[in-house]
N, C-alpha and C positions, 0 to 999 in steps of 0.2 A: 675737864673733859667728861668725867664720870657723871657729873651733874647734868650736863647736856644730854648725854646718852639716856640717863634715867628719865629726864623730862620727855625726850623724844619717844621712848618706849611707853611712857604713861599716856602720851597723846595718841599713839597708835592703839594702845589698849582701849582707851575711851572710844575711839572711832570704831573699833571692832565691836565693842559692847553696844554702841548705838546702832550699828548695822545689824547686829543680832536682834535687837529689840524691834527694829523696823521689819526684818524678815518674819519674825513671829507675828507681828501685827498683820502683815500682808497675808500670811498663811491662815490666820483666824478669819480674816475678812473673806478670803476666797472659799474657805470651808463653809462659812455661813451662807454665802451666795450659792454654793453647790447644794446645800441642804434645801434652800428655798426652791431652787430649780427642780430638785428631785420631788419635793412636795407638790409643786405645780404639775409635774409630769404625772404623778399619781392621780391628781385631781382630773387632769385631762383624760387619763385612761379610764377612770370611773365614769366620766361623762360620755366617753365614746361607747363604753359598754351599755350605758343606759340608752343612748341613741340607737344602737343596734337592736336592743330589745324593743324599743318603741317602733322601730321600722318593721321588725318582724310581726309585731302585734297589729299595727295599722295596715299592713300590707296583706293580711290574710283575706282570702277570697270570701269566707263566710262573713267577716266583719264588714267588708265592702258591700256585699249583697244586702246585709241587714240594714246598713245605713242608707243604701239606695232605696230600699222599700219603705223604710220608716221616715226618713227626712225628705226624700224627693218623690214619694208616692209612686215609685216605679214598680212594675210587675214583670215577671219573667215572660219572655216571648213564647207564644204557643203557635202551633201550625194554623189554628183557626184565626189568629190575629195577624198572620203574615200576609202581606199583599205582594203579589209578584207582578212586575211590570214587564211588558214585552216591548221590544224596540220595533218601531215601524220600519217597514222595508225600505231600503235605500233605493233611490231612483237612479 
């Protein structure tokens, strides 16, 4: 009887040890996955900051006006160049 009990306790001990090993493996795997997700989050945050900076730079009125005059040969509107249209009277 004692031999069977020792054998049963040994089997239970082995199963507990294997369960512990599996739990540690899963914890390590999840920790690595978490670290990767955090690194990706930091990368996305950096890209978002860069995009906000680009948006503020490209959206400035002076830059838009300079590009319009340089690349599209546009000039500011002056009163001398303005044409006013009048509507014909309705019948």
